[in-house]
All heavy atoms as a GROMACS GRO file, in nm:
protein
  528
    1MET      N    1   0.086  -0.117   0.000
    1MET     CA    2   0.000   0.000   0.000
    1MET      C    3   0.091   0.124   0.000
    1MET      O    4   0.181   0.136   0.081
    1MET     CB    5  -0.090  -0.002   0.124
    1MET     CG    6  -0.190   0.111   0.128
    1MET     SD    7  -0.302   0.104   0.269
    1MET     CE    8  -0.437   0.013   0.201
    2THR      N    9   0.063   0.215  -0.089
    2THR     CA   10   0.145   0.336  -0.100
    2THR      C   11   0.105   0.438   0.007
    2THR      O   12  -0.002   0.430   0.066
    2THR     CB   13   0.127   0.401  -0.238
    2THR    OG1   14  -0.008   0.447  -0.250
    2THR    CG2   15   0.159   0.306  -0.352
    3ILE      N   16   0.192   0.535   0.026
    3ILE     CA   17   0.164   0.642   0.121
    3ILE      C   18   0.036   0.715   0.080
    3ILE      O   19  -0.049   0.743   0.165
    3ILE     CB   20   0.282   0.742   0.127
    3ILE    CG1   21   0.407   0.674   0.181
    3ILE    CG2   22   0.246   0.865   0.208
    3ILE    CD1   23   0.396   0.628   0.324
    4GLY      N   24   0.022   0.742  -0.048
    4GLY     CA   25  -0.098   0.811  -0.096
    4GLY      C   26  -0.225   0.735  -0.063
    4GLY      O   27  -0.323   0.794  -0.017
    5SER      N   28  -0.223   0.605  -0.086
    5SER     CA   29  -0.344   0.526  -0.057
    5SER      C   30  -0.368   0.515   0.093
    5SER      O   31  -0.482   0.511   0.138
    5SER     CB   32  -0.338   0.389  -0.124
    5SER     OG   33  -0.226   0.316  -0.079
    6GLN      N   34  -0.261   0.515   0.172
    6GLN     CA   35  -0.277   0.512   0.318
    6GLN      C   36  -0.337   0.642   0.369
    6GLN      O   37  -0.425   0.640   0.456
    6GLN     CB   38  -0.142   0.487   0.386
    6GLN     CG   39  -0.092   0.346   0.370
    6GLN     CD   40   0.048   0.327   0.428
    6GLN    OE1   41   0.122   0.422   0.451
    6GLN    NE2   42   0.083   0.202   0.452
    7VAL      N   43  -0.292   0.754   0.314
    7VAL     CA   44  -0.348   0.884   0.355
    7VAL      C   45  -0.494   0.892   0.312
    7VAL      O   46  -0.580   0.936   0.388
    7VAL     CB   47  -0.266   1.001   0.297
    7VAL    CG1   48  -0.335   1.135   0.323
    7VAL    CG2   49  -0.126   1.002   0.356
    8LYS      N   50  -0.523   0.846   0.192
    8LYS     CA   51  -0.661   0.848   0.143
    8LYS      C   52  -0.751   0.760   0.231
    8LYS      O   53  -0.862   0.798   0.265
    8LYS     CB   54  -0.666   0.801  -0.002
    8LYS     CG   55  -0.802   0.814  -0.065
    8LYS     CD   56  -0.800   0.774  -0.211
    8LYS     CE   57  -0.939   0.788  -0.269
    8LYS     NZ   58  -0.942   0.749  -0.410
    9GLN      N   59  -0.703   0.643   0.269
    9GLN     CA   60  -0.779   0.553   0.355
    9GLN      C   61  -0.800   0.615   0.493
    9GLN      O   62  -0.908   0.607   0.551
    9GLN     CB   63  -0.709   0.417   0.368
    9GLN     CG   64  -0.785   0.318   0.451
    9GLN     CD   65  -0.919   0.281   0.390
    9GLN    OE1   66  -0.928   0.254   0.271
    9GLN    NE2   67  -1.024   0.280   0.471
   10SER      N   68  -0.696   0.680   0.544
   10SER     CA   69  -0.707   0.748   0.674
   10SER      C   70  -0.811   0.860   0.668
   10SER      O   71  -0.889   0.878   0.762
   10SER     CB   72  -0.572   0.806   0.716
   10SER     OG   73  -0.480   0.704   0.738
   11LEU      N   74  -0.812   0.932   0.559
   11LEU     CA   75  -0.910   1.039   0.540
   11LEU      C   76  -1.052   0.983   0.537
   11LEU      O   77  -1.142   1.036   0.604
   11LEU     CB   78  -0.880   1.116   0.411
   11LEU     CG   79  -0.971   1.230   0.374
   11LEU    CD1   80  -0.976   1.336   0.483
   11LEU    CD2   81  -0.928   1.293   0.242
   12ALA      N   82  -1.071   0.874   0.466
   12ALA     CA   83  -1.204   0.811   0.461
   12ALA      C   84  -1.246   0.761   0.599
   12ALA      O   85  -1.362   0.779   0.640
   12ALA     CB   86  -1.203   0.696   0.360
   13ASN      N   87  -1.153   0.702   0.672
   13ASN     CA   88  -1.183   0.654   0.808
   13ASN      C   89  -1.220   0.770   0.899
   13ASN      O   90  -1.314   0.760   0.980
   13ASN     CB   91  -1.065   0.577   0.866
   13ASN     CG   92  -1.043   0.443   0.800
   13ASN    OD1   93  -1.132   0.388   0.738
   13ASN    ND2   94  -0.922   0.392   0.811
   14MET      N   95  -1.145   0.879   0.889
   14MET     CA   96  -1.171   0.995   0.975
   14MET      C   97  -1.308   1.057   0.942
   14MET      O   98  -1.380   1.100   1.033
   14MET     CB   99  -1.059   1.098   0.959
   14MET     CG  100  -1.062   1.207   1.062
   14MET     SD  101  -1.058   1.150   1.235
   14MET     CE  102  -0.903   1.067   1.243
   15LYS      N  103  -1.345   1.058   0.815
   15LYS     CA  104  -1.477   1.109   0.778
   15LYS      C  105  -1.588   1.020   0.836
   15LYS      O  106  -1.691   1.070   0.880
   15LYS     CB  107  -1.490   1.118   0.626
   15LYS     CG  108  -1.413   1.233   0.566
   15LYS     CD  109  -1.429   1.237   0.415
   15LYS     CE  110  -1.359   1.356   0.353
   15LYS     NZ  111  -1.377   1.362   0.207
   16ALA      N  112  -1.565   0.890   0.837
   16ALA     CA  113  -1.664   0.797   0.894
   16ALA      C  114  -1.675   0.818   1.046
   16ALA      O  115  -1.786   0.819   1.101
   16ALA     CB  116  -1.625   0.653   0.863
   17ILE      N  117  -1.562   0.838   1.112
   17ILE     CA  118  -1.563   0.864   1.255
   17ILE      C  119  -1.637   0.994   1.284
   17ILE      O  120  -1.718   1.002   1.376
   17ILE     CB  121  -1.419   0.869   1.310
   17ILE    CG1  122  -1.356   0.729   1.304
   17ILE    CG2  123  -1.414   0.926   1.451
   17ILE    CD1  124  -1.206   0.727   1.325
   18HIS      N  125  -1.611   1.095   1.203
   18HIS     CA  126  -1.679   1.225   1.219
   18HIS      C  127  -1.831   1.207   1.208
   18HIS      O  128  -1.906   1.260   1.291
   18HIS     CB  129  -1.628   1.322   1.112
   18HIS     CG  130  -1.689   1.457   1.121
   18HIS    ND1  131  -1.804   1.491   1.052
   18HIS    CD2  132  -1.652   1.567   1.189
   18HIS    CE1  133  -1.834   1.616   1.078
   18HIS    NE2  134  -1.744   1.666   1.160
   19ALA      N  135  -1.874   1.134   1.108
   19ALA     CA  136  -2.018   1.112   1.090
   19ALA      C  137  -2.080   1.037   1.208
   19ALA      O  138  -2.190   1.070   1.252
   19ALA     CB  139  -2.043   1.036   0.960
   20THR      N  140  -2.008   0.939   1.260
   20THR     CA  141  -2.056   0.864   1.375
   20THR      C  142  -2.067   0.953   1.498
   20THR      O  143  -2.169   0.949   1.569
   20THR     CB  144  -1.963   0.744   1.404
   20THR    OG1  145  -1.960   0.659   1.290
   20THR    CG2  146  -2.011   0.666   1.526
   21LEU      N  147  -1.966   1.034   1.522
   21LEU     CA  148  -1.969   1.126   1.637
   21LEU      C  149  -2.083   1.227   1.623
   21LEU      O  150  -2.150   1.260   1.721
   21LEU     CB  151  -1.836   1.198   1.652
   21LEU     CG  152  -1.719   1.113   1.700
   21LEU    CD1  153  -1.588   1.186   1.682
   21LEU    CD2  154  -1.740   1.073   1.846
   22GLN      N  155  -2.105   1.273   1.502
   22GLN     CA  156  -2.214   1.368   1.477
   22GLN      C  157  -2.349   1.303   1.509
   22GLN      O  158  -2.434   1.363   1.575
   22GLN     CB  159  -2.210   1.414   1.332
   22GLN     CG  160  -2.309   1.522   1.298
   22GLN     CD  161  -2.293   1.570   1.156
   22GLN    OE1  162  -2.256   1.494   1.066
   22GLN    NE2  163  -2.319   1.698   1.134
   23GLN      N  164  -2.366   1.180   1.465
   23GLN     CA  165  -2.491   1.109   1.492
   23GLN      C  166  -2.510   1.085   1.641
   23GLN      O  167  -2.619   1.104   1.695
   23GLN     CB  168  -2.492   0.975   1.416
   23GLN     CG  169  -2.622   0.899   1.427
   23GLN     CD  170  -2.738   0.974   1.367
   23GLN    OE1  171  -2.724   1.044   1.268
   23GLN    NE2  172  -2.855   0.962   1.428
   24LEU      N  173  -2.403   1.049   1.708
   24LEU     CA  174  -2.410   1.026   1.853
   24LEU      C  175  -2.444   1.156   1.927
   24LEU      O  176  -2.523   1.155   2.022
   24LEU     CB  177  -2.279   0.969   1.905
   24LEU     CG  178  -2.250   0.825   1.866
   24LEU    CD1  179  -2.105   0.789   1.897
   24LEU    CD2  180  -2.345   0.729   1.937
   25ALA      N  181  -2.386   1.266   1.883
   25ALA     CA  182  -2.415   1.396   1.946
   25ALA      C  183  -2.562   1.434   1.928
   25ALA      O  184  -2.624   1.490   2.019
   25ALA     CB  185  -2.325   1.504   1.888
   26LEU      N  186  -2.617   1.401   1.814
   26LEU     CA  187  -2.756   1.436   1.787
   26LEU      C  188  -2.856   1.345   1.858
   26LEU      O  189  -2.965   1.389   1.896
   26LEU     CB  190  -2.784   1.431   1.636
   26LEU     CG  191  -2.715   1.539   1.553
   26LEU    CD1  192  -2.734   1.510   1.404
   26LEU    CD2  193  -2.769   1.677   1.587
   27THR      N  194  -2.820   1.221   1.880
   27THR     CA  195  -2.916   1.126   1.935
   27THR      C  196  -2.900   1.101   2.085
   27THR      O  197  -2.990   1.044   2.146
   27THR     CB  198  -2.909   0.991   1.862
   27THR    OG1  199  -2.775   0.940   1.873
   27THR    CG2  200  -2.948   1.005   1.716
   28SER      N  201  -2.790   1.144   2.142
   28SER     CA  202  -2.768   1.123   2.284
   28SER      C  203  -2.866   1.206   2.367
   28SER      O  204  -2.895   1.320   2.334
   28SER     CB  205  -2.624   1.161   2.321
   28SER     OG  206  -2.604   1.140   2.458
   29THR      N  207  -2.915   1.147   2.474
   29THR     CA  208  -3.007   1.219   2.562
   29THR      C  209  -2.934   1.284   2.680
   29THR      O  210  -2.989   1.370   2.746
   29THR     CB  211  -3.117   1.124   2.617
   29THR    OG1  212  -3.053   1.015   2.683
   29THR    CG2  213  -3.204   1.074   2.504
   30ASN      N  214  -2.811   1.244   2.701
   30ASN     CA  215  -2.731   1.298   2.810
   30ASN      C  216  -2.657   1.422   2.760
   30ASN      O  217  -2.579   1.415   2.665
   30ASN     CB  218  -2.632   1.191   2.857
   30ASN     CG  219  -2.546   1.237   2.971
   30ASN    OD1  220  -2.481   1.340   2.963
   30ASN    ND2  221  -2.544   1.157   3.077
   31GLU      N  222  -2.679   1.534   2.825
   31GLU     CA  223  -2.621   1.660   2.781
   31GLU      C  224  -2.468   1.659   2.785
   31GLU      O  225  -2.402   1.711   2.695
   31GLU     CB  226  -2.676   1.774   2.868
   31GLU     CG  227  -2.671   1.908   2.799
   31GLU     CD  228  -2.745   2.014   2.880
   31GLU    OE1  229  -2.867   1.998   2.901
   31GLU    OE2  230  -2.679   2.110   2.919
   32GLU      N  231  -2.413   1.597   2.888
   32GLU     CA  232  -2.267   1.589   2.899
   32GLU      C  233  -2.209   1.504   2.786
   32GLU      O  234  -2.106   1.538   2.727
   32GLU     CB  235  -2.230   1.530   3.034
   32GLU     CG  236  -2.081   1.532   3.062
   32GLU     CD  237  -2.047   1.479   3.201
   32GLU    OE1  238  -2.134   1.485   3.291
   32GLU    OE2  239  -1.932   1.434   3.217
   33ALA      N  240  -2.276   1.395   2.755
   33ALA     CA  241  -2.232   1.309   2.645
   33ALA      C  242  -2.243   1.383   2.512
   33ALA      O  243  -2.154   1.372   2.426
   33ALA     CB  244  -2.314   1.181   2.641
   34GLN      N  245  -2.351   1.458   2.493
   34GLN     CA  246  -2.367   1.536   2.370
   34GLN      C  247  -2.250   1.632   2.351
   34GLN      O  248  -2.195   1.643   2.242
   34GLN     CB  249  -2.496   1.618   2.374
   34GLN     CG  250  -2.621   1.538   2.351
   34GLN     CD  251  -2.747   1.626   2.361
   34GLN    OE1  252  -2.747   1.730   2.428
   34GLN    NE2  253  -2.852   1.582   2.296
   35ARG      N  254  -2.212   1.700   2.459
   35ARG     CA  255  -2.099   1.794   2.452
   35ARG      C  256  -1.969   1.721   2.418
   35ARG      O  257  -1.889   1.767   2.336
   35ARG     CB  258  -2.084   1.869   2.583
   35ARG     CG  259  -2.160   1.998   2.589
   35ARG     CD  260  -2.115   2.085   2.706
   35ARG     NE  261  -2.128   2.019   2.836
   35ARG     CZ  262  -2.241   2.014   2.906
   35ARG    NH1  263  -2.351   2.070   2.859
   35ARG    NH2  264  -2.244   1.953   3.022
   36ALA      N  265  -1.948   1.607   2.482
   36ALA     CA  266  -1.826   1.530   2.457
   36ALA      C  267  -1.819   1.483   2.311
   36ALA      O  268  -1.714   1.494   2.246
   36ALA     CB  269  -1.819   1.410   2.551
   37PHE      N  270  -1.930   1.432   2.259
   37PHE     CA  271  -1.934   1.388   2.120
   37PHE      C  272  -1.911   1.505   2.025
   37PHE      O  273  -1.840   1.495   1.925
   37PHE     CB  274  -2.066   1.318   2.087
   37PHE     CG  275  -2.083   1.184   2.154
   37PHE    CD1  276  -2.202   1.151   2.216
   37PHE    CD2  277  -1.982   1.089   2.153
   37PHE    CE1  278  -2.220   1.028   2.278
   37PHE    CE2  279  -1.998   0.966   2.214
   37PHE     CZ  280  -2.118   0.935   2.276
   38HIS      N  281  -1.972   1.618   2.058
   38HIS     CA  282  -1.958   1.737   1.974
   38HIS      C  283  -1.813   1.786   1.973
   38HIS      O  284  -1.758   1.819   1.868
   38HIS     CB  285  -2.053   1.848   2.021
   38HIS     CG  286  -2.049   1.970   1.936
   38HIS    ND1  287  -2.104   1.973   1.809
   38HIS    CD2  288  -1.994   2.092   1.957
   38HIS    CE1  289  -2.084   2.092   1.757
   38HIS    NE2  290  -2.018   2.167   1.845
   39GLU      N  291  -1.749   1.790   2.088
   39GLU     CA  292  -1.610   1.833   2.096
   39GLU      C  293  -1.519   1.738   2.018
   39GLU      O  294  -1.428   1.782   1.947
   39GLU     CB  295  -1.565   1.841   2.242
   39GLU     CG  296  -1.625   1.960   2.316
   39GLU     CD  297  -1.593   1.960   2.464
   39GLU    OE1  298  -1.499   1.887   2.505
   39GLU    OE2  299  -1.660   2.034   2.538
   40ALA      N  300  -1.544   1.610   2.031
   40ALA     CA  301  -1.464   1.512   1.956
   40ALA      C  302  -1.487   1.528   1.806
   40ALA      O  303  -1.393   1.517   1.727
   40ALA     CB  304  -1.501   1.370   2.000
   41MET      N  305  -1.610   1.558   1.769
   41MET     CA  306  -1.643   1.580   1.628
   41MET      C  307  -1.565   1.700   1.574
   41MET      O  308  -1.512   1.696   1.464
   41MET     CB  309  -1.794   1.603   1.614
   41MET     CG  310  -1.842   1.616   1.472
   41MET     SD  311  -2.017   1.663   1.466
   41MET     CE  312  -2.005   1.835   1.515
   42LEU      N  313  -1.556   1.807   1.653
   42LEU     CA  314  -1.482   1.926   1.612
   42LEU      C  315  -1.333   1.894   1.594
   42LEU      O  316  -1.269   1.945   1.502
   42LEU     CB  317  -1.501   2.039   1.712
   42LEU     CG  318  -1.642   2.097   1.721
   42LEU    CD1  319  -1.650   2.202   1.830
   42LEU    CD2  320  -1.688   2.155   1.587
   43GLU      N  321  -1.280   1.809   1.680
   43GLU     CA  322  -1.140   1.770   1.668
   43GLU      C  323  -1.118   1.689   1.540
   43GLU      O  324  -1.014   1.704   1.474
   43GLU     CB  325  -1.095   1.690   1.789
   43GLU     CG  326  -1.081   1.776   1.913
   43GLU     CD  327  -1.033   1.700   2.034
   43GLU    OE1  328  -0.960   1.599   2.018
   43GLU    OE2  329  -1.068   1.741   2.146
   44THR      N  330  -1.214   1.605   1.505
   44THR     CA  331  -1.197   1.527   1.381
   44THR      C  332  -1.199   1.618   1.260
   44THR      O  333  -1.133   1.589   1.160
   44THR     CB  334  -1.305   1.417   1.366
   44THR    OG1  335  -1.434   1.475   1.357
   44THR    CG2  336  -1.299   1.316   1.478
   45GLU      N  337  -1.272   1.730   1.267
   45GLU     CA  338  -1.273   1.825   1.156
   45GLU      C  339  -1.133   1.880   1.131
   45GLU      O  340  -1.091   1.896   1.016
   45GLU     CB  341  -1.372   1.938   1.182
   45GLU     CG  342  -1.516   1.895   1.172
   45GLU     CD  343  -1.615   2.002   1.211
   45GLU    OE1  344  -1.574   2.114   1.247
   45GLU    OE2  345  -1.737   1.974   1.206
   46GLN      N  346  -1.059   1.906   1.238
   46GLN     CA  347  -0.922   1.954   1.224
   46GLN      C  348  -0.833   1.845   1.162
   46GLN      O  349  -0.749   1.874   1.077
   46GLN     CB  350  -0.866   1.996   1.359
   46GLN     CG  351  -0.935   2.118   1.418
   46GLN     CD  352  -0.888   2.146   1.560
   46GLN    OE1  353  -0.829   2.062   1.626
   46GLN    NE2  354  -0.918   2.267   1.607
   47MET      N  355  -0.854   1.722   1.203
   47MET     CA  356  -0.776   1.612   1.149
   47MET      C  357  -0.807   1.591   1.001
   47MET      O  358  -0.717   1.565   0.921
   47MET     CB  359  -0.802   1.484   1.227
   47MET     CG  360  -0.751   1.488   1.368
   47MET     SD  361  -0.796   1.335   1.454
   47MET     CE  362  -0.802   1.394   1.622
   48ILE      N  363  -0.934   1.602   0.966
   48ILE     CA  364  -0.974   1.588   0.826
   48ILE      C  365  -0.908   1.696   0.742
   48ILE      O  366  -0.855   1.668   0.633
   48ILE     CB  367  -1.128   1.591   0.813
   48ILE    CG1  368  -1.187   1.461   0.869
   48ILE    CG2  369  -1.171   1.612   0.668
   48ILE    CD1  370  -1.339   1.464   0.888
   49ALA      N  371  -0.909   1.819   0.790
   49ALA     CA  372  -0.844   1.929   0.717
   49ALA      C  373  -0.695   1.902   0.700
   49ALA      O  374  -0.639   1.925   0.592
   49ALA     CB  375  -0.868   2.060   0.790
   50ALA      N  376  -0.630   1.852   0.804
   50ALA     CA  377  -0.487   1.821   0.795
   50ALA      C  378  -0.460   1.710   0.694
   50ALA      O  379  -0.364   1.719   0.615
   50ALA     CB  380  -0.434   1.782   0.932
   51LEU      N  381  -0.543   1.607   0.694
   51LEU     CA  382  -0.524   1.498   0.599
   51LEU      C  383  -0.550   1.544   0.456
   51LEU      O  384  -0.480   1.502   0.363
   51LEU     CB  385  -0.616   1.380   0.634
   51LEU     CG  386  -0.572   1.299   0.756
   51LEU    CD1  387  -0.683   1.203   0.799
   51LEU    CD2  388  -0.444   1.222   0.727
   52LYS      N  389  -0.649   1.630   0.437
   52LYS     CA  390  -0.674   1.685   0.303
   52LYS      C  391  -0.554   1.766   0.256
   52LYS      O  392  -0.514   1.758   0.139
   52LYS     CB  393  -0.800   1.772   0.303
   52LYS     CG  394  -0.928   1.694   0.305
   52LYS     CD  395  -1.047   1.788   0.302
   52LYS     CE  396  -1.178   1.712   0.300
   52LYS     NZ  397  -1.294   1.802   0.299
   53GLY      N  398  -0.497   1.843   0.348
   53GLY     CA  399  -0.378   1.920   0.314
   53GLY      C  400  -0.262   1.830   0.277
   53GLY      O  401  -0.188   1.858   0.182
   54ARG      N  402  -0.246   1.723   0.352
   54ARG     CA  403  -0.138   1.628   0.322
   54ARG      C  404  -0.160   1.562   0.187
   54ARG      O  405  -0.067   1.543   0.110
   54ARG     CB  406  -0.130   1.522   0.432
   54ARG     CG  407  -0.016   1.427   0.413
   54ARG     CD  408   0.119   1.498   0.424
   54ARG     NE  409   0.225   1.408   0.388
   54ARG     CZ  410   0.327   1.439   0.312
   54ARG    NH1  411   0.341   1.562   0.266
   54ARG    NH2  412   0.418   1.351   0.281
   55MET      N  413  -0.285   1.528   0.156
   55MET     CA  414  -0.316   1.468   0.028
   55MET      C  415  -0.285   1.564  -0.086
   55MET      O  416  -0.228   1.525  -0.188
   55MET     CB  417  -0.464   1.426   0.025
   55MET     CG  418  -0.499   1.326  -0.080
   55MET     SD  419  -0.424   1.166  -0.045
   55MET     CE  420  -0.379   1.118  -0.209
   56SER      N  421  -0.318   1.691  -0.067
   56SER     CA  422  -0.287   1.792  -0.169
   56SER      C  423  -0.136   1.804  -0.190
   56SER      O  424  -0.090   1.814  -0.304
   56SER     CB  425  -0.343   1.928  -0.128
   56SER     OG  426  -0.483   1.925  -0.126
   57THR      N  427  -0.062   1.802  -0.080
   57THR     CA  428   0.085   1.808  -0.090
   57THR      C  429   0.139   1.688  -0.165
   57THR      O  430   0.225   1.702  -0.253
   57THR     CB  431   0.148   1.815   0.051
   57THR    OG1  432   0.099   1.931   0.117
   57THR    CG2  433   0.298   1.820   0.044
   58LEU      N  434   0.089   1.571  -0.133
   58LEU     CA  435   0.133   1.449  -0.202
   58LEU      C  436   0.104   1.459  -0.352
   58LEU      O  437   0.188   1.424  -0.434
   58LEU     CB  438   0.065   1.326  -0.143
   58LEU     CG  439   0.121   1.272  -0.013
   58LEU    CD1  440   0.030   1.163   0.042
   58LEU    CD2  441   0.262   1.220  -0.031
   59GLU      N  442  -0.015   1.504  -0.386
   59GLU     CA  443  -0.053   1.515  -0.527
   59GLU      C  444   0.034   1.616  -0.600
   59GLU      O  445   0.070   1.596  -0.716
   59GLU     CB  446  -0.200   1.551  -0.540
   59GLU     CG  447  -0.292   1.439  -0.501
   59GLU     CD  448  -0.439   1.478  -0.504
   59GLU    OE1  449  -0.470   1.598  -0.510
   59GLU    OE2  450  -0.523   1.386  -0.499
   60ARG      N  451   0.070   1.724  -0.531
   60ARG     CA  452   0.151   1.828  -0.593
   60ARG      C  453   0.296   1.781  -0.610
   60ARG      O  454   0.359   1.805  -0.712
   60ARG     CB  455   0.145   1.955  -0.508
   60ARG     CG  456   0.197   2.079  -0.570
   60ARG     CD  457   0.171   2.205  -0.488
   60ARG     NE  458   0.201   2.195  -0.345
   60ARG     CZ  459   0.109   2.184  -0.249
   60ARG    NH1  460  -0.020   2.182  -0.279
   60ARG    NH2  461   0.143   2.174  -0.122
   61GLU      N  462   0.349   1.714  -0.508
   61GLU     CA  463   0.489   1.673  -0.510
   61GLU      C  464   0.513   1.540  -0.580
   61GLU      O  465   0.623   1.516  -0.629
   61GLU     CB  466   0.542   1.665  -0.367
   61GLU     CG  467   0.550   1.800  -0.299
   61GLU     CD  468   0.598   1.791  -0.155
   61GLU    OE1  469   0.620   1.678  -0.105
   61GLU    OE2  470   0.612   1.898  -0.092
   62GLU      N  471   0.415   1.455  -0.580
   62GLU     CA  472   0.430   1.322  -0.639
   62GLU      C  473   0.319   1.300  -0.741
   62GLU      O  474   0.207   1.263  -0.706
   62GLU     CB  475   0.423   1.214  -0.530
   62GLU     CG  476   0.524   1.230  -0.419
   62GLU     CD  477   0.666   1.199  -0.465
   62GLU    OE1  478   0.684   1.131  -0.567
   62GLU    OE2  479   0.759   1.247  -0.397
   63PRO      N  480   0.348   1.322  -0.869
   63PRO     CA  481   0.244   1.311  -0.974
   63PRO      C  482   0.169   1.178  -0.976
   63PRO      O  483   0.054   1.174  -1.014
   63PRO     CB  484   0.322   1.333  -1.104
   63PRO     CG  485   0.448   1.401  -1.063
   63PRO     CD  486   0.477   1.357  -0.922
   64GLN      N  487   0.233   1.071  -0.931
   64GLN     CA  488   0.166   0.940  -0.935
   64GLN      C  489   0.048   0.933  -0.840
   64GLN      O  490  -0.038   0.846  -0.854
   64GLN     CB  491   0.264   0.825  -0.908
   64GLN     CG  492   0.314   0.815  -0.766
   64GLN     CD  493   0.446   0.889  -0.744
   64GLN    OE1  494   0.480   0.982  -0.814
   64GLN    NE2  495   0.521   0.845  -0.644
   65TYR      N  496   0.038   1.027  -0.743
   65TYR     CA  497  -0.073   1.027  -0.648
   65TYR      C  498  -0.188   1.115  -0.695
   65TYR      O  499  -0.292   1.119  -0.632
   65TYR     CB  500  -0.027   1.074  -0.510
   65TYR     CG  501   0.073   0.982  -0.445
   65TYR    CD1  502   0.190   1.031  -0.390
   65TYR    CD2  503   0.050   0.845  -0.437
   65TYR    CE1  504   0.283   0.946  -0.330
   65TYR    CE2  505   0.142   0.760  -0.378
   65TYR     CZ  506   0.257   0.811  -0.324
   65TYR     OH  507   0.348   0.727  -0.265
   66LYS      N  508  -0.170   1.186  -0.804
   66LYS     CA  509  -0.272   1.278  -0.852
   66LYS      C  510  -0.401   1.202  -0.885
   66LYS      O  511  -0.400   1.098  -0.948
   66LYS     CB  512  -0.224   1.352  -0.977
   66LYS     CG  513  -0.308   1.470  -1.012
   66LYS     CD  514  -0.217   1.581  -1.058
   66LYS     CE  515  -0.288   1.710  -1.057
   66LYS     NZ  516  -0.251   1.795  -0.950
   67GLY      N  517  -0.513   1.255  -0.834
   67GLY     CA  518  -0.644   1.196  -0.863
   67GLY      C  519  -0.676   1.070  -0.786
   67GLY      O  520  -0.770   1.000  -0.817
   68MET      N  521  -0.599   1.042  -0.683
   68MET     CA  522  -0.627   0.922  -0.604
   68MET      C  523  -0.759   0.934  -0.533
   68MET      O  524  -0.803   1.022  -0.482
   68MET     CB  525  -0.515   0.897  -0.502
   68MET     CG  526  -0.391   0.844  -0.568
   68MET     SD  527  -0.276   0.782  -0.446
   68MET     CE  528  -0.359   0.630  -0.400
   0.00000   0.00000   0.00000
């Protein structure tokens, strides 16, 4: 597995985690749990942005990763 495909897979996994946390925040009846899920969801947004940036760098620096 190449670095590009590993970063792409990590990005997909992080997006799935984000969606799960979002769903948990919306459906939880415990206010403290809702806040915790929401905060974790916000942290995943930062990770997703970082992975997207890394993917862009890979595509720019390594043509073989373009369009992955």
